[in-house]
C-alpha angles and dihedrals in degrees: 000000000000091000089051091052091046093050090046091055090044092053089046088058091052091049092049088049092051092046090051092048090055092053106039122095132195134167117242090227088064087069108094129188131315089024097049089090086082098062093102094055110102130216092251088053089052092046088050090056091050094047094051097039113126101245092192129079116309128190112231112176103300095341129093107213128187106221096221090063089071088063087081088086094094138085111354098309121154110257117226122210094269095060092044091046092049092048092049091048090049091050091046089053095045097045115039094201095062121096123189142201123212108251090223086061088079093060095065120090103185119078090224090057092049092049092052090050095045 
């Protein structure tokens, strides 16, 4: 029963994201470099990405990411470290001149901890 409840919550997040995508509006001129390369992507294409997103666990480099956590990129929701890290890794892969630091690096006080995370 727990799995059914978790699946329901996850599908609810997908639905909320799709509904938000249908109602949100932004001007193409608001997109600045380097993100202006997405101007030609339509709302229906974005909705297709969301509706076909693997909501389970995905392996991305050394991170295991639950796909539904990426649905926080909507409205004015608070982003958790998973969302931020995935965005940073995607930017790094897309733009070779971009370097990243894991957000959890900041939480460690001791230099030995920081070195092991870095």
